[in-house]
C-alpha positions, -999 to +999 in steps of 0.1 A: +486-538+197+487-526+233+488-486+237+507-468+261+485-444+281+497-406+269+507-395+304+533-422+307+548-417+273+550-381+283+567-389+313+591-415+299+599-389+270+603-362+294+630-382+313+648-388+284+646-351+273+658-339+306+687-362+305+696-353+270+698-315+283+719-327+311+744-341+292+745-312+265+782-300+263+770-263+258+750-239+277+753-203+277+733-195+306+703-213+323+673-194+315+643-208+339+615-190+320+626-205+285+634-238+304+597-238+314+583-231+280+602-260+266+594-283+292+557-275+292+554-276+252+574-307+252+547-327+273+523-318+247+540-341+222+517-372+215+488-345+214+503-322+191+527-333+164+564-318+164+557-290+140+527-277+162+553-278+191+581-260+176+556-236+161+545-226+198+578-228+213+590-202+188+561-182+194+565-181+231+601-177+233+598-148+206+576-128+229+598-135+261+627-122+241+609-091+228+594-084+263+631-083+276+642-055+255 
């Protein structure tokens, strides 16, 4: 069984994610800071499991939103 290097898997997965995001029918507005958080954390998939990634995303975005109040 051959393994895919992690960076190749991340690149493929990132491309699939960005394609799916571009096809989403609902966006309330583009928020570059939040989008960057999502993209950065999404790239850690494989090194971290999805539950860890979700927890980090929630924490980082909560801090961003709190700072804006």
